[in-house]
C-alpha positions as CSV (number, residue, x, y, z in Angstrom):
1,X,133.1,-17.2,-96.2
2,X,132.8,-14.8,-93.3
3,X,134.0,-15.7,-89.7
4,X,130.7,-16.4,-88.5
5,X,129.8,-18.9,-91.3
6,X,133.0,-20.7,-90.8
7,X,132.1,-21.0,-87.0
8,X,128.6,-22.3,-87.9
9,X,129.8,-25.0,-90.5
10,X,132.4,-26.4,-88.2
11,X,131.8,-30.2,-87.6
12,X,131.6,-29.5,-83.6
13,X,128.8,-27.0,-84.2
14,X,127.0,-29.2,-86.6
15,X,127.2,-32.3,-84.5
16,X,125.6,-30.6,-81.5
17,X,122.9,-29.0,-83.4
18,X,124.0,-25.5,-82.1
19,X,122.9,-24.1,-85.4
20,X,119.4,-25.1,-86.6
21,X,118.0,-24.6,-90.1
22,X,114.2,-23.8,-90.6
23,X,112.0,-25.2,-93.3
24,X,112.5,-22.1,-95.3
25,X,116.4,-22.4,-95.1
26,X,116.9,-19.9,-92.3
27,X,119.7,-20.6,-90.1
28,X,119.8,-19.5,-86.5
29,X,121.1,-20.6,-82.9
30,X,118.9,-23.1,-81.5
31,X,117.9,-24.0,-77.9
32,X,121.0,-23.6,-75.7
33,X,119.9,-26.1,-73.0
34,X,119.3,-29.6,-73.5
35,X,117.0,-31.1,-70.9
36,X,116.1,-34.9,-70.1
37,X,113.6,-35.7,-67.4
38,X,114.2,-38.1,-64.5
39,X,111.0,-39.6,-63.5
40,X,110.5,-39.5,-59.8
41,X,107.4,-39.8,-57.4
42,X,105.8,-36.5,-56.5
43,X,105.6,-35.9,-52.7
44,X,103.9,-32.5,-53.0
45,X,105.2,-29.0,-53.2
46,X,107.9,-28.2,-51.0
47,X,107.5,-26.3,-47.8
48,X,108.8,-22.6,-47.4
49,X,111.5,-22.8,-45.0
50,X,113.0,-19.1,-45.1
51,X,112.3,-15.6,-46.5
52,X,114.8,-16.1,-49.5
53,X,113.6,-17.8,-52.6
54,X,116.1,-20.8,-52.3
55,X,116.5,-21.1,-48.5
56,X,116.2,-24.8,-47.7
57,X,118.0,-25.8,-51.4
58,X,121.3,-27.2,-51.3
59,X,123.6,-27.1,-54.3
60,X,126.9,-29.4,-54.7
61,X,129.3,-27.7,-57.0
62,X,132.0,-29.5,-58.7
63,X,132.8,-26.9,-61.0
64,X,136.2,-25.1,-61.6
65,X,137.4,-21.8,-63.0
66,X,134.4,-19.5,-63.7
67,X,131.6,-20.7,-65.8
68,X,130.5,-23.6,-63.4
69,X,131.0,-22.0,-60.2
70,X,129.3,-18.8,-61.3
71,X,126.1,-20.8,-61.9
72,X,126.2,-22.0,-58.2
73,X,127.0,-18.3,-57.1
74,X,123.8,-17.0,-58.4
75,X,121.7,-19.7,-56.6
76,X,123.9,-19.0,-53.4
77,X,122.8,-15.1,-53.8
78,X,119.2,-16.4,-53.9
79,X,119.5,-18.3,-50.6
80,X,120.7,-21.7,-51.4
81,X,123.4,-23.6,-49.5
82,X,126.3,-24.2,-51.7
83,X,128.9,-26.8,-51.2
84,X,131.8,-26.3,-53.5
85,X,133.8,-29.6,-53.9
86,X,137.6,-29.3,-54.8
87,X,140.3,-31.6,-55.5
88,X,143.1,-31.8,-52.8
89,X,145.1,-29.2,-55.0
90,X,142.1,-26.9,-54.9
91,X,140.4,-25.1,-57.7
92,X,143.0,-24.1,-60.5
93,X,141.4,-20.7,-60.5
94,X,142.5,-19.9,-56.9
95,X,145.8,-18.6,-58.5
96,X,143.8,-16.1,-60.5
97,X,142.3,-14.1,-57.7
98,X,140.5,-11.6,-60.1
99,X,138.4,-14.2,-61.4
100,X,138.4,-16.7,-58.6
101,X,137.0,-14.4,-55.8
102,X,133.9,-13.1,-57.5
103,X,132.5,-16.7,-58.0
104,X,133.7,-18.4,-54.8
105,X,132.0,-16.0,-52.4
106,X,129.1,-17.2,-50.1
107,X,129.9,-21.1,-50.4
108,X,131.2,-23.6,-48.1
109,X,134.2,-25.6,-49.5
110,X,135.5,-29.2,-49.1
111,X,138.4,-31.0,-50.5
112,X,137.7,-34.5,-51.8
113,X,139.9,-36.8,-54.0
114,X,137.0,-38.2,-56.2
115,X,139.6,-40.8,-57.6
116,X,139.5,-42.5,-54.2
117,X,136.8,-44.8,-53.3
118,X,136.4,-43.1,-49.9
119,X,136.3,-39.7,-51.4
120,X,133.8,-40.7,-53.9
121,X,131.7,-42.3,-51.4
122,X,131.9,-39.0,-49.4
123,X,131.0,-36.9,-52.5
124,X,128.2,-39.2,-53.3
125,X,126.7,-39.0,-49.6
126,X,126.6,-35.2,-49.8
127,X,125.0,-35.4,-53.2
128,X,122.3,-37.7,-51.9
129,X,121.2,-35.0,-49.4
130,X,121.3,-32.2,-51.9
131,X,118.8,-30.8,-54.6
132,X,121.2,-29.6,-57.6
133,X,124.5,-30.8,-58.7
134,X,126.5,-28.7,-61.0
135,X,129.8,-29.2,-62.9
136,X,131.7,-28.1,-65.9
137,X,134.1,-31.2,-66.6
138,X,135.0,-32.2,-69.9
139,X,132.5,-34.6,-71.6
140,X,133.1,-38.2,-70.2
141,X,135.0,-37.1,-67.0
142,X,132.0,-37.2,-64.6
143,X,131.2,-40.7,-65.8
144,X,134.8,-41.8,-65.2
145,X,134.5,-40.3,-61.6
146,X,131.2,-41.8,-60.9
147,X,129.1,-38.7,-60.6
148,X,127.4,-38.4,-63.9
149,X,123.7,-37.9,-64.2
150,X,122.8,-41.7,-64.7
151,X,124.7,-42.7,-61.5
152,X,123.2,-40.0,-59.5
153,X,119.7,-40.4,-60.8
154,X,119.8,-44.0,-60.2
155,X,120.5,-43.5,-56.4
156,X,118.2,-40.4,-56.4
157,X,115.8,-39.7,-59.2
158,X,114.6,-36.3,-58.1
159,X,118.0,-34.9,-58.3
160,X,118.6,-31.8,-60.9
161,X,122.1,-32.2,-62.5
162,X,123.5,-29.4,-64.5
163,X,126.6,-30.4,-66.8
164,X,128.4,-27.5,-68.9
165,X,131.1,-29.1,-70.9
166,X,132.9,-26.5,-73.1
167,X,132.2,-28.2,-76.6
168,X,129.1,-29.9,-76.0
169,X,128.3,-33.7,-74.9
170,X,129.1,-34.9,-78.4
171,X,131.1,-34.4,-81.5
172,X,134.9,-34.5,-82.5
173,X,135.8,-31.8,-79.9
174,X,133.5,-33.0,-77.1
175,X,136.4,-34.5,-74.8
176,X,138.6,-31.3,-75.2
177,X,138.9,-28.6,-72.4
178,X,137.8,-25.2,-73.4
179,X,137.9,-21.7,-71.9
180,X,136.3,-18.2,-72.4
181,X,139.3,-16.8,-74.6
182,X,139.1,-20.3,-76.9
183,X,135.3,-19.7,-77.5
184,X,135.8,-16.2,-78.5
185,X,138.6,-17.2,-80.8
186,X,136.5,-20.1,-82.1
187,X,133.4,-18.1,-82.9
188,X,135.5,-15.1,-84.6
189,X,134.9,-12.5,-81.9
190,X,138.6,-12.0,-81.1
191,X,139.0,-11.4,-85.0
192,X,136.1,-9.0,-84.8
193,X,137.4,-7.2,-82.0
194,X,140.8,-6.8,-83.3
195,X,139.7,-5.5,-86.8
196,X,140.8,-6.6,-90.2
197,X,144.5,-6.7,-90.5
198,X,145.2,-6.5,-86.6
199,X,146.0,-9.0,-84.0
200,X,142.9,-10.8,-82.6
201,X,141.9,-9.0,-79.3
202,X,140.4,-11.1,-76.4
203,X,137.7,-9.5,-74.3
204,X,139.0,-10.1,-70.6
205,X,135.6,-9.7,-69.1
206,X,134.9,-13.4,-69.6
207,X,131.6,-12.7,-71.0
208,X,131.4,-16.4,-72.4
209,X,131.9,-17.9,-68.8
210,X,129.6,-15.4,-67.1
211,X,126.8,-16.0,-69.8
212,X,127.1,-19.6,-69.8
213,X,127.0,-19.5,-65.9
214,X,123.9,-17.3,-65.6
215,X,122.1,-19.2,-68.1
216,X,123.1,-22.5,-66.2
217,X,121.6,-20.9,-63.3
218,X,118.4,-20.1,-65.0
219,X,118.0,-23.6,-66.4
220,X,118.6,-25.1,-63.0
221,X,115.9,-22.9,-61.5
222,X,113.6,-23.8,-64.1
223,X,114.1,-27.3,-63.4
224,X,113.6,-26.8,-59.6
225,X,110.4,-25.3,-60.6
226,X,109.3,-28.3,-62.7
227,X,110.4,-30.6,-59.8
228,X,108.2,-28.7,-57.4
229,X,105.1,-29.2,-59.8
230,X,105.8,-32.9,-60.8
231,X,108.4,-34.4,-58.6
232,X,110.6,-35.1,-61.4
233,X,114.4,-34.6,-61.6
234,X,116.2,-33.4,-64.4
235,X,119.6,-33.2,-66.5
236,X,120.6,-30.2,-68.1
237,X,123.4,-29.9,-70.7
238,X,124.8,-26.5,-71.4
239,X,127.9,-25.8,-73.7
240,X,130.0,-22.8,-73.8
241,X,130.2,-22.9,-77.6
242,X,126.5,-22.5,-77.7
243,X,126.6,-19.6,-75.4
244,X,128.8,-17.7,-77.7
245,X,126.9,-18.6,-80.6
246,X,124.0,-16.8,-78.9
247,X,126.1,-13.8,-78.1
248,X,127.4,-13.5,-81.9
249,X,123.9,-13.9,-82.8
250,X,122.9,-11.2,-80.5
251,X,125.6,-8.9,-81.5
252,X,124.4,-9.1,-85.1
253,X,120.9,-8.1,-84.0
254,X,122.4,-5.2,-82.1
255,X,124.1,-4.0,-85.0
256,X,121.3,-4.4,-87.1
257,X,118.9,-2.5,-84.6
258,X,121.5,0.3,-84.7
259,X,121.4,0.5,-88.4
260,X,117.8,0.6,-88.4
261,X,118.0,3.5,-85.6
262,X,120.3,5.3,-87.8
263,X,118.1,5.1,-90.6
264,X,115.0,6.1,-88.7
265,X,116.6,9.1,-87.2
266,X,118.0,10.3,-90.7
267,X,114.6,10.1,-92.3
268,X,113.1,12.1,-89.3
269,X,115.6,14.6,-89.6
270,X,115.4,15.0,-93.3
271,X,111.7,15.3,-93.2
272,X,112.0,18.3,-90.9
273,X,114.9,19.9,-92.8
274,X,114.4,18.9,-96.4
275,X,118.2,19.3,-96.8
276,X,120.4,16.1,-97.6
277,X,123.7,17.7,-97.0
278,X,122.9,19.0,-93.6
279,X,121.1,15.9,-92.4
280,X,124.2,13.8,-93.5
281,X,126.4,16.1,-91.5
282,X,124.4,15.9,-88.2
283,X,124.4,12.1,-88.6
284,X,127.9,12.0,-89.5
285,X,129.2,14.2,-86.4
286,X,127.0,11.8,-84.1
287,X,128.5,8.5,-85.6
288,X,132.0,10.2,-85.4
289,X,131.5,10.8,-81.6
290,X,130.2,6.9,-81.2
291,X,133.2,5.8,-83.2
292,X,135.8,7.8,-81.2
293,X,134.0,6.8,-77.9
294,X,134.2,2.9,-79.0
295,X,138.0,3.6,-79.9
296,X,139.0,5.2,-76.9
297,X,137.6,2.3,-74.6
298,X,140.6,0.0,-75.3
299,X,143.0,2.8,-75.0
300,X,141.6,3.6,-71.5
301,X,141.8,0.0,-70.4
302,X,138.3,-0.8,-70.8
303,X,136.7,-3.8,-72.6
304,X,134.2,-3.9,-75.3
305,X,131.5,-6.0,-73.3
306,X,127.8,-6.6,-73.7
307,X,126.9,-3.6,-71.6
308,X,129.1,-1.1,-73.2
309,X,127.8,-1.9,-76.7
310,X,124.3,-0.4,-75.6
311,X,125.9,2.8,-74.6
312,X,126.5,4.1,-78.2
313,X,122.5,4.2,-78.7
314,X,122.5,6.9,-76.1
315,X,125.4,8.8,-77.2
316,X,124.1,8.9,-80.9
317,X,120.6,10.0,-79.6
318,X,122.0,12.8,-77.7
319,X,124.4,13.7,-80.6
320,X,121.4,13.9,-83.0
321,X,119.4,16.1,-80.7
322,X,122.3,18.7,-80.3
323,X,123.2,18.5,-83.9
324,X,119.8,19.2,-85.2
325,X,119.8,22.3,-83.0
326,X,122.9,23.7,-84.5
327,X,122.0,22.9,-88.0
328,X,118.5,24.4,-87.7
329,X,120.2,27.7,-86.4
330,X,122.7,27.8,-89.3
331,X,119.8,27.2,-91.7
332,X,117.5,29.9,-90.3
333,X,120.4,32.4,-90.5
334,X,121.2,31.5,-94.1
335,X,117.2,31.9,-95.0
336,X,117.7,35.4,-93.7
337,X,120.3,36.0,-96.4
338,X,123.4,35.3,-94.1
339,X,126.6,34.0,-95.6
340,X,127.3,30.2,-94.5
341,X,130.5,31.0,-92.8
342,X,128.9,34.0,-90.9
343,X,125.7,31.9,-90.2
344,X,127.9,29.2,-88.6
345,X,129.6,31.9,-86.3
346,X,126.3,33.3,-85.1
347,X,125.0,29.9,-84.3
348,X,128.2,28.9,-82.5
349,X,128.0,32.0,-80.5
350,X,124.3,31.6,-79.6
351,X,124.2,27.9,-78.8
352,X,127.7,26.9,-77.8
353,X,127.3,27.8,-73.9
354,X,123.9,26.5,-73.7
355,X,124.9,23.1,-75.4
356,X,128.1,22.9,-73.4
357,X,125.9,23.4,-70.1
358,X,123.5,20.7,-71.1
359,X,126.1,18.3,-72.1
360,X,128.2,18.9,-69.2
361,X,125.0,18.3,-67.0
362,X,124.4,15.1,-69.0
363,X,128.0,13.8,-68.2
364,X,127.5,14.9,-64.6
365,X,124.3,13.2,-64.3
366,X,126.0,9.8,-65.5
367,X,128.9,10.4,-63.2
368,X,126.8,10.4,-60.4
369,X,125.8,6.7,-61.0
370,X,129.5,6.0,-60.3
371,X,128.7,6.4,-56.5
372,X,126.6,3.1,-57.0
373,X,128.8,0.3,-55.7
374,X,128.1,-2.0,-58.8
375,X,131.2,-2.5,-61.1
376,X,129.0,-2.8,-64.3
377,X,127.0,0.3,-63.5
378,X,130.1,2.3,-62.5
379,X,131.8,1.3,-66.0
380,X,128.6,2.2,-67.9
381,X,128.4,5.7,-66.3
382,X,132.0,6.3,-67.1
383,X,131.7,5.3,-70.8
384,X,128.5,7.3,-71.1
385,X,130.3,10.3,-69.5
386,X,133.2,10.0,-72.1
387,X,130.7,9.7,-75.1
388,X,129.0,12.9,-74.0
389,X,132.3,14.6,-73.5
390,X,133.2,13.8,-77.0
391,X,130.1,15.2,-78.3
392,X,131.2,18.6,-77.1
393,X,133.7,18.5,-79.8
394,X,132.1,16.8,-82.8
395,X,128.5,18.3,-82.3
396,X,129.0,21.9,-80.8
397,X,132.3,22.6,-82.5
398,X,133.0,20.5,-85.5
399,X,129.6,20.5,-86.9
400,X,129.2,24.2,-87.1
401,X,132.8,24.3,-88.9
402,X,131.5,21.7,-91.3
403,X,128.3,23.7,-91.9
404,X,130.2,27.0,-92.6
405,X,131.8,25.1,-95.6
406,X,129.0,23.0,-96.9
407,X,125.9,25.4,-96.0
408,X,122.4,24.4,-96.7
409,X,120.1,24.3,-99.6
410,X,118.6,27.7,-100.0
411,X,115.2,26.2,-100.5
412,X,115.6,24.3,-97.2
413,X,116.7,27.5,-95.5
414,X,113.7,29.4,-96.5
415,X,111.5,26.6,-95.6
416,X,112.9,26.6,-92.2
417,X,112.4,30.5,-91.6
418,X,108.8,30.2,-93.0
419,X,108.1,27.7,-90.2
420,X,109.0,30.0,-87.7
421,X,106.7,32.5,-89.1
422,X,103.9,30.2,-89.0
423,X,104.5,29.1,-85.4
424,X,104.8,32.7,-84.4
425,X,101.5,33.3,-86.3
426,X,99.6,30.8,-84.8
427,X,100.7,31.9,-81.1
428,X,99.5,35.4,-81.9
429,X,96.1,34.3,-83.1
């Protein structure tokens, strides 16, 4: 049984309905957000109070660490007033500045002891003057503290309450605490990232936390829109384990799409060349570049994140383009009767400087993106530049060397030369 199947068949996953089965037996990740409407009288659409979308909206954030606070951060960036409620000891994440600072900016903070009657009364008073309440407590904690959806809606039905427990609201693991690295391990991502026979590898970008926070913010905004139309409040339940189930499902789809892209590119190249061995060499050289690129990222201190997995598509496409040019040059020379070794040398001399200049310009163009002060874009630019740099070796140097050994089929070489004559003749006519 594969890692994904073990995760999908675990009691906690089954109990929460994270994986659903269609009538035809197909299994897939289900709806990540569970919603419950809180009926309330409709007082008409809200009035606009400022230029930003969420001006006039108040959010109370009881969250800690990353997933909960990131949801309210997204809303703060859209104009909402966010009040972060912390324990007297403060958010435990404050000691980890790298992950605390990015999700805590743009907020007001207050320290409240929710276990003390006066502190709880103060917290509820703030909630009654707010629009959205967010938290990522373990299941049952908000009820014990008295700030669960039922208690809040009893006092103010139109409130929007977002709860993001790690394992979901029910099941054998529901009351356990969970973090990004735990979810990655449970769903098999760390095993996959490390590779068979190696130690598990944790992706330190906290993609489960950030993905969960972003999806929570989207759900809260949808609920806010629903309230503007109907006046009704809403409770939203979102679990980290469901988020990573979606991500694993997405990774499988990306890999499948990449495989289809390789197949389409291979078929298109073969349709043009009619030579199996040269087509496979071009595809192999391009895939070697992608493999080396992905292997070098961890060695250079970069993580494999949801953004970096998209760059190989670009590198593979550029590699196929340059590889096809080299192969075509060798094929035409062989069609003229040149030995494969000499043909490879001629092609290398003719096209290396031009190809090197083109790939260098590509790398420089990507490097310019590093001037944009957005970390994700800078990282993508660096990863893309690295991949293009690798192509200089794999497709400009290694590929002609391999073609000098394998050559191309004589029939394909003659066909390639005849296509040139046909093209020249059509231009003359």
